[in-house]
LUMNU-324907 format. One line per field, with one value per residue (C-alpha): residue number from 0; residue in three letters; chain; x, y, z. Coordinates in steps of 0.05 Angstrom, whole numbers. Last residue first. Layout:
N
num = NUM/...
residu = ALA/...
chaine = A/...
x = X/...
y = Y/...
z = Z/...
***
This chain:
78
num = 77/76/75/74/73/72/71/70/69/68/67/66/65/64/63/62/61/60/59/58/57/56/55/54/53/52/51/50/49/48/47/46/45/44/43/42/41/40/39/38/37/36/35/34/33/32/31/30/29/28/27/26/25/24/23/22/21/20/19/18/17/16/15/14/13/12/11/10/9/8/7/6/5/4/3/2/1/0
residu = GLU/ASN/ARG/ARG/VAL/LYS/THR/LEU/ALA/LEU/LEU/PHE/LEU/LEU/PRO/MET/ALA/VAL/ALA/GLY/VAL/VAL/ILE/GLN/SER/PHE/ALA/VAL/ASP/PRO/ALA/GLN/PHE/ALA/PHE/PHE/MET/LEU/GLY/LEU/LEU/LEU/GLY/TYR/PHE/SER/MET/VAL/ILE/ILE/GLN/ALA/LEU/PRO/LYS/ARG/THR/LEU/VAL/VAL/ALA/THR/GLY/ALA/VAL/GLY/ILE/LEU/ALA/LEU/ILE/LEU/GLY/GLN/LEU/ILE/ILE/MET
chaine = A/A/A/A/A/A/A/A/A/A/A/A/A/A/A/A/A/A/A/A/A/A/A/A/A/A/A/A/A/A/A/A/A/A/A/A/A/A/A/A/A/A/A/A/A/A/A/A/A/A/A/A/A/A/A/A/A/A/A/A/A/A/A/A/A/A/A/A/A/A/A/A/A/A/A/A/A/A
x = -564/-607/-624/-551/-535/-592/-572/-500/-521/-565/-509/-460/-507/-515/-440/-431/-486/-472/-399/-363/-416/-447/-385/-340/-384/-387/-312/-300/-342/-308/-237/-198/-147/-186/-250/-216/-191/-260/-289/-234/-252/-325/-305/-263/-323/-364/-309/-309/-384/-377/-321/-363/-417/-368/-331/-256/-231/-156/-165/-216/-175/-113/-152/-179/-109/-81/-141/-131/-59/-81/-134/-82/-34/-87/-107/-35/-26/-87
y = 406/374/312/301/298/251/204/204/187/129/103/108/69/15/12/0/-52/-98/-112/-90/-105/-170/-194/-177/-212/-275/-275/-266/-328/-365/-355/-407/-363/-372/-350/-287/-272/-283/-233/-183/-194/-178/-114/-93/-107/-61/-8/-12/1/59/89/86/126/176/190/196/125/123/103/49/23/17/-24/-68/-81/-98/-142/-178/-193/-220/-263/-292/-306/-342/-383/-402/-422/-468
z = -466/-412/-455/-469/-395/-381/-437/-415/-344/-368/-412/-354/-309/-363/-373/-297/-290/-350/-367/-305/-252/-275/-312/-254/-203/-246/-256/-181/-167/-224/-199/-238/-274/-339/-303/-277/-347/-376/-327/-346/-419/-404/-368/-429/-475/-430/-433/-509/-509/-459/-500/-563/-529/-500/-565/-551/-554/-536/-463/-476/-534/-490/-441/-497/-525/-456/-441/-507/-488/-420/-454/-502/-446/-406/-466/-479/-406/-412
***
């Protein structure tokens, strides 16, 4: 279990760096969604399933969806 936790933490570090280094807004939203999913997996690996479920719903679904809607509205007004 410790190896799985270490692997997930390493993937979170890579995904967080990828979110920061990605410059295209659409690609950044997709990477951010993957980052939220990894955070949910981390919470599950550290035995916090209720927090993991909340993180997956908010960080991997709701927040990227809101950003996509906002990006669509901004691009439509240009």
